[in-house]
C-alpha positions in Angstrom: -62.7 49.3 -45.5 -60.2 48.4 -42.8 -61.7 49.9 -39.6 -64.7 52.4 -38.8 -64.9 54.0 -35.2 -67.1 56.3 -33.6 -65.6 59.8 -33.2 -68.8 61.2 -31.5 -72.5 60.8 -31.3 -72.8 61.8 -35.1 -69.9 61.1 -36.2 -68.1 57.9 -37.6 -64.4 57.6 -39.1 -63.9 55.7 -41.5 -60.0 53.6 -42.5 -59.4 52.4 -45.6 -57.0 49.7 -47.2 -56.0 51.9 -49.9 -57.1 55.3 -51.4 -60.6 55.8 -52.7 -61.4 59.3 -54.0 -64.8 58.8 -54.3 -65.8 56.7 -51.2 -68.3 59.5 -50.7 -70.2 59.0 -53.9 -70.5 55.4 -52.6 -72.7 56.4 -49.3 -74.9 58.4 -51.9 -78.0 56.5 -53.2 -78.3 52.8 -53.0 -74.9 53.3 -50.9 -77.3 54.5 -48.3 -78.8 50.8 -47.8 -75.5 49.6 -46.5 -75.6 52.2 -43.2 -78.3 50.7 -40.9 -79.1 51.3 -37.4 -78.5 48.7 -34.7 -82.7 48.5 -35.0 -82.6 47.3 -38.4 -79.6 45.0 -38.1 -80.6 43.5 -35.1 -84.5 43.0 -36.0 -85.6 39.7 -38.0 -88.3 42.1 -39.4 -86.2 44.9 -40.5 -87.5 44.3 -44.3 -91.1 45.6 -43.2 -90.8 47.2 -39.9 -89.2 50.2 -41.5 -87.2 52.8 -39.2 -85.5 56.3 -40.3 -85.1 59.7 -40.8 -86.8 60.3 -44.7 -89.3 62.4 -45.9 -92.1 60.3 -45.6 -93.6 57.5 -42.9 -94.8 53.6 -43.8 -98.1 53.1 -43.7 -99.3 49.8 -45.3 -98.2 47.4 -47.6 -100.1 45.0 -49.8 -97.0 43.1 -51.7 -97.3 43.4 -55.1 -100.1 45.7 -55.1 -99.3 48.8 -53.8 -96.9 50.9 -50.9 -98.6 54.0 -49.0 -96.4 56.3 -47.2 -97.3 59.4 -45.4 -95.5 63.1 -44.6 -92.9 62.8 -42.1 -93.9 66.3 -40.3 -90.8 66.1 -38.3 -88.6 66.0 -41.7 -85.1 67.8 -41.5 -85.4 69.7 -44.8 -87.3 72.7 -44.0 -90.6 72.8 -46.4 -90.1 69.3 -47.3 -92.1 66.7 -48.6 -94.4 68.5 -50.3 -97.3 65.6 -50.8 -99.1 64.3 -48.1 -99.7 60.7 -49.1 -98.1 59.0 -51.7 -98.9 55.4 -53.0 -96.5 53.4 -54.9 -98.2 50.9 -57.7 -96.2 47.9 -59.4 -97.4 48.0 -62.9 -94.9 45.5 -64.6 -96.5 45.9 -68.3 -95.0 48.9 -69.6 -98.1 49.2 -72.3 -100.2 49.1 -69.2 -98.6 51.6 -67.2 -98.8 54.2 -69.8 -102.6 53.6 -70.8 -103.2 54.0 -67.0 -101.7 57.3 -67.1 -103.5 58.4 -69.6 -106.8 56.7 -68.2 -106.1 58.6 -64.8 -105.6 55.8 -62.7 -101.8 57.1 -62.3 -100.7 60.2 -62.0 -97.1 59.5 -62.6 -95.0 56.7 -64.2 -91.0 56.6 -65.1 -90.3 54.1 -68.6 -87.4 53.3 -70.5 -89.3 52.1 -73.4 -88.8 53.9 -76.8 -92.3 53.4 -77.7 -93.8 54.6 -74.7 -91.3 57.8 -74.6 -92.5 58.6 -78.0 -96.1 58.1 -77.1 -96.0 59.8 -74.1 -93.9 62.9 -75.5 -96.1 63.6 -78.1 -99.2 63.6 -75.9 -100.4 67.6 -74.3 -102.3 65.8 -72.2 -99.3 65.2 -69.9 -96.2 66.4 -68.6 -92.9 64.5 -69.6 -89.2 64.7 -68.3 -86.8 63.0 -70.6 -83.4 62.8 -69.6 -80.7 64.2 -71.9 -77.3 62.8 -72.9 -74.4 62.6 -70.8 -75.1 60.2 -68.3 -77.5 57.8 -69.5 -77.3 54.3 -68.9 -76.8 51.3 -71.3 -78.5 48.3 -72.6 -76.6 45.8 -73.5 -76.3 42.4 -73.7 -74.0 40.2 -70.9 -72.5 37.0 -72.1 -71.4 34.2 -69.2 -68.1 34.0 -69.9 -66.9 31.7 -67.4 -69.2 28.7 -69.0 -69.9 27.1 -72.6 -70.3 28.3 -74.9 -68.9 31.9 -74.1 -66.1 30.3 -72.2 -64.7 30.1 -75.4 -63.9 33.8 -77.1 -64.6 32.8 -81.0 -68.2 31.9 -79.4 -68.6 35.7 -78.0 -67.2 36.8 -81.2 -69.4 35.3 -83.5 -72.7 36.4 -81.3 -71.6 39.9 -81.4 -70.9 39.6 -85.4 -74.4 38.2 -85.9 -76.0 40.8 -84.3 -77.3 44.0 -86.6 -77.4 46.5 -83.5 -78.9 49.5 -85.7 -81.1 47.1 -87.4 -82.5 46.1 -84.1 -82.5 49.6 -82.8 -84.7 50.8 -85.9 -87.0 48.2 -85.6 -87.3 48.2 -81.3 -86.8 51.7 -80.7 -88.0 53.7 -84.1 -84.2 54.9 -84.3 -85.4 57.3 -80.8 -82.1 55.5 -78.9 -78.7 56.9 -79.8 -76.7 53.2 -80.5 -73.7 52.5 -77.8 -70.2 51.4 -78.5 -68.7 51.7 -74.9 -69.8 51.3 -71.7 -70.1 55.1 -70.5 -72.3 58.0 -71.7 -70.3 61.3 -73.7 -69.7 63.0 -70.0 -68.2 60.2 -68.0 -64.8 59.8 -67.8 -63.2 57.1 -70.1 -66.2 58.0 -72.5 -65.4 56.4 -76.3 -67.4 56.6 -79.4 -66.1 53.3 -80.5 -64.3 51.1 -77.7 -63.7 48.7 -80.5 -66.6 46.6 -80.3 -66.9 44.2 -83.0 -69.3 45.2 -86.3 -72.3 43.5 -87.7 -70.9 40.8 -90.7 -73.0 37.6 -91.0 -70.4 36.0 -93.2 -67.8 36.3 -90.6 -70.5 35.4 -87.8 -71.6 32.4 -89.8 -67.9 31.0 -90.2 -66.8 31.3 -86.4 -70.3 29.9 -85.1 -69.4 26.8 -87.9 -65.7 26.8 -85.8 -67.7 26.8 -82.4 -69.7 24.0 -83.7 -67.4 21.7 -84.9 -65.3 21.8 -81.5 -69.0 21.3 -79.6 -70.2 18.2 -80.8 -72.0 20.4 -83.7 -74.1 22.4 -81.2 -74.0 26.2 -80.7 -76.9 26.8 -78.2 -77.8 30.0 -76.3 -80.3 30.9 -74.2 -81.3 34.3 -73.9 -82.9 35.6 -70.4 -85.3 38.6 -70.3 -88.1 40.0 -68.6 -92.1 39.2 -69.4 -92.5 42.5 -70.7 -93.8 43.1 -74.4 -91.2 45.2 -75.3 -88.1 42.9 -73.9 -90.4 39.9 -75.6 -90.0 41.6 -79.3 -86.6 42.5 -78.9 -85.4 39.1 -78.0 -87.2 37.8 -81.0 -85.2 39.9 -83.0 -81.8 38.8 -81.4 -83.0 35.1 -81.4 -83.9 35.5 -85.5 -80.2 37.5 -85.7 -78.8 34.4 -84.7 -80.3 31.8 -86.2 -79.3 33.6 -89.5 -75.6 33.0 -88.4 -76.3 29.6 -87.5 -76.8 30.0 -83.4 -79.6 28.5 -82.2 -81.3 30.5 -79.3 -84.0 30.4 -76.7 -85.6 32.7 -75.1 -86.1 32.4 -71.2 -88.8 35.3 -69.5 -89.0 35.6 -66.0 -90.5 38.2 -63.5 -87.9 40.9 -62.3 -87.1 39.5 -59.3 -86.2 36.1 -60.8 -84.8 37.4 -63.7 -82.4 39.4 -61.2 -81.7 35.8 -58.7 -81.0 33.8 -62.3 -78.1 36.5 -63.1 -76.8 36.5 -59.7 -76.3 33.1 -59.8 -74.9 32.8 -63.2 -78.0 30.7 -64.7 -77.9 32.9 -68.0 -76.2 32.6 -71.4 -77.0 36.2 -72.0 -78.7 38.5 -70.0 -80.5 41.2 -71.4 -79.8 44.0 -69.4 -79.2 47.8 -68.6 -77.0 49.8 -66.2 -75.2 53.1 -65.6 -71.3 53.1 -65.9 -70.6 56.7 -66.1 -72.4 59.2 -64.2 -73.1 58.2 -60.8 -69.4 59.7 -59.3 -67.1 62.1 -61.3 -64.6 59.7 -61.9 -66.6 56.4 -63.0 -65.1 54.5 -60.0 -68.5 53.9 -58.3 -69.9 53.2 -61.7 -67.6 50.2 -62.8 -65.7 48.7 -59.8 -68.7 47.2 -57.7 -70.0 46.0 -60.8 -66.7 44.2 -62.5 -63.8 43.6 -60.2 -63.3 40.6 -58.6 -60.2 41.7 -56.5 -62.5 41.5 -53.3 -63.4 38.4 -53.4 -62.7 35.0 -51.8 -59.7 33.3 -53.9 -61.0 31.7 -56.7 -64.3 33.1 -56.7 -65.7 35.9 -58.7 -68.2 39.0 -58.3 -71.8 37.9 -58.3 -72.7 40.9 -59.8 -70.2 40.8 -62.4 -72.9 39.1 -64.3 -70.6 38.0 -67.1 -68.3 36.4 -65.0 -65.1 37.5 -66.7 -61.8 37.5 -64.7 -58.6 39.4 -67.0 -55.7 41.3 -66.2 -55.9 44.4 -68.0 -59.5 45.3 -66.8 -58.9 44.4 -63.3 -55.6 45.9 -62.9 -57.5 49.0 -64.8 -60.3 48.7 -62.3 -58.0 48.8 -59.2 -56.2 51.7 -60.6 -59.2 53.9 -61.4 -60.5 53.8 -57.6 -57.4 55.4 -56.3 -57.3 57.9 -59.0 -57.3 61.6 -57.5 -58.3 64.1 -60.4 -61.1 63.7 -63.0 -58.5 63.3 -65.8 -56.4 60.7 -64.6 -59.7 58.7 -63.9 -60.1 59.8 -67.4 -57.4 58.2 -69.3 -57.5 55.1 -67.0 -61.0 54.1 -67.7 -60.1 54.9 -71.3 -57.9 52.0 -71.0 -60.6 50.1 -69.1 -63.7 50.6 -72.0 -60.9 49.2 -74.7 -60.0 46.4 -72.1 -63.3 45.2 -71.5 -64.6 45.7 -75.3 -61.3 43.5 -76.1 -62.5 41.1 -74.0 -66.1 41.0 -75.9 -67.4 40.1 -72.6 -70.8 42.0 -73.5 -72.5 43.6 -76.5 -73.6 47.2 -75.5 -76.5 48.4 -77.8 -78.1 52.0 -77.4 -78.1 54.8 -74.7 -81.5 54.8 -72.6 -83.5 58.2 -72.5 -85.3 57.6 -69.0 -88.4 59.6 -69.1 -90.5 60.3 -66.4 -94.3 61.3 -67.0 -96.8 63.1 -65.1 -100.6 63.9 -65.2 -100.8 68.0 -65.8 -102.0 68.3 -62.4 -98.7 67.0 -60.9 -95.9 69.6 -60.0 -92.3 67.8 -60.1 -89.6 69.9 -58.4 -86.4 68.8 -57.6 -85.2 70.3 -54.3 -81.8 71.7 -54.1 -79.6 69.7 -52.2 -78.7 70.6 -48.6 -74.8 71.1 -49.2 -75.8 73.8 -52.0 -74.2 71.5 -54.5 -77.3 72.4 -56.7 -80.2 69.8 -57.6 -80.4 65.6 -57.8 -79.2 64.2 -60.9 -81.7 62.8 -62.9 -80.4 59.2 -63.3 -82.1 55.7 -63.5 -85.3 57.2 -63.9 -85.3 58.6 -60.3 -85.8 61.8 -59.0 -86.3 62.5 -55.3 -90.0 61.8 -54.5 -89.8 64.4 -51.6 -90.5 67.3 -54.1 -93.9 66.2 -55.8 -96.9 67.7 -55.1 -100.3 68.5 -56.8 -100.8 71.7 -58.1 
């Protein structure tokens, strides 16, 4: 942004350095976190002294135990929120979360685990809302490409060739998730059924691993970073086993979610087990990709700290810059198709499967998606999230 000026008490005018047709998309959802009142900006306790115009008001919080909010009677959207009070309870282990829902300790949950989804959708005592194909997140393994061993393209290729993703999907997800061979889902501009990622070949992986070892004193060791969830542990063990068969030694490092994110931001993990939405947040794929992968807005010699692979090449960076200025979806499709191919050619991540986020609730809970205030339909079900202002008891 070049400049922001106050036009009147309820309007600001934003001047951009370059055209960004999807700028309004940046102001939606997580973008709103950057739109803060002076009372927040000037407060040392803004993280806990909450203010705003949302549907619920802060009541209490016990860190890592629960957050209680109550209905805002002055909420601007007539008829909302529906619920008088909501209690948010963090339950890190997905299996425990499912059992607590079935046992009545929870009224609602969201999950991205195939085993959980399979259990819930076949349980007649709960309702499920399952995300459909179109704008789903992708599970992938992000390789740290600016340091050894993955600053060597042959090491990245060896890693990708060593993994039988279809086998991992079949074991880990019972084959319920659709394999992914690109960065976007089927309705997103830039989608490709196969962007060009390497197919499993143990023979080729072994040969490349031997070559990498020869150039590194006989070592090809990597750290796999994931959370402490039992499902993620099982997945990491499958990856570790397949890498070992190719001659790559992998150590599994598990962290709580916050620590894993901090380590990813710091570039401290060789292979990050991650999932994200890179097509669907905006109509042009811009807001889904540019913030995550572009290095053009960083200081000289630095890289985007949420570019977890730390890659930097002309083909991907030029496509990202061009894509954000495209004025039509058809033009964006052409540009992001090129980006998808260039991204695969660099082999910075290895996509595995699409995530069918699922929300499950007790029969006593009514899940309504309120109409958007501009008349543009209803909110997208993305990231396993829906607006809580439509939740109520039957």
